[in-house]
C-alpha positions in Angstrom: -0.2 0.0 -0.1 1.5 3.0 -0.9 2.5 6.0 1.6 0.0 8.9 2.3 1.8 12.3 1.4 0.9 15.7 2.2 -1.9 17.2 -0.2 -2.9 20.5 -1.2 -6.0 21.9 0.3 -7.8 22.3 -3.3 -6.9 18.5 -3.9 -8.5 17.2 -0.5 -11.8 19.3 -1.0 -12.0 17.8 -4.6 -12.0 14.6 -2.9 -14.4 15.4 -0.5 -16.8 17.0 -3.2 -16.3 13.8 -5.2 -18.1 11.9 -2.2 -20.8 14.1 -1.7 -19.2 16.5 0.6 -20.2 20.5 0.5 -18.8 23.1 2.0 -21.3 24.8 4.7 -18.8 27.4 6.5 -15.7 29.0 5.9 -13.8 30.1 9.1 -10.5 31.3 9.4 -8.6 28.5 10.1 -11.0 25.6 8.7 -13.4 24.8 6.0 -16.2 22.5 7.5 -18.2 20.2 4.9 -20.6 18.3 5.3 -22.8 15.5 3.7 -26.5 14.8 3.5 -28.8 12.3 2.8 -32.7 13.2 2.2 -34.7 11.5 4.9 -38.3 11.4 5.1 -38.3 14.4 7.4 -35.8 16.1 5.2 -31.8 16.3 4.9 -29.7 14.8 7.7 -26.2 15.2 8.0 -24.4 11.6 7.7 -21.0 13.2 7.6 -18.9 16.1 8.9 -15.3 17.2 8.5 -13.3 20.2 9.2 -10.4 20.7 6.6 -7.5 23.2 7.9 -7.4 26.4 5.7 -3.9 26.2 4.8 -1.6 24.2 2.3 -0.3 22.1 2.4 -2.6 19.2 4.3 -0.2 17.5 6.3 -0.4 13.5 6.4 -1.3 13.4 10.4 -4.2 15.7 9.4 -5.3 13.7 6.6 -5.3 10.7 8.7 -8.2 12.6 10.6 -10.0 13.9 7.5 -9.8 10.2 5.9 -11.3 8.6 9.6 -14.0 11.3 9.8 -15.2 11.2 6.3 -15.0 7.4 5.9 -13.8 7.6 2.4 -11.2 4.8 1.4 -7.6 5.7 2.2 -6.4 5.1 -1.5 -8.4 7.8 -2.4 -5.8 10.0 -1.0 -2.9 8.3 -2.3 
């Protein structure tokens, strides 16, 4: 299995968007992204991720994003 490497913020956000995450809030230090699913009573949150607002996103930060988003690690390699 290839090792994870630092990725650009744009690359991380594009991977998350590809898997249905949307930017809901842009703070000074982080970008909050959520994934929604339509339920019988309207949309509900099924995932939330905070992306650091800097480049590059370090491997240790990337590992937290992978765990939080439940996206396969291979997508980030």
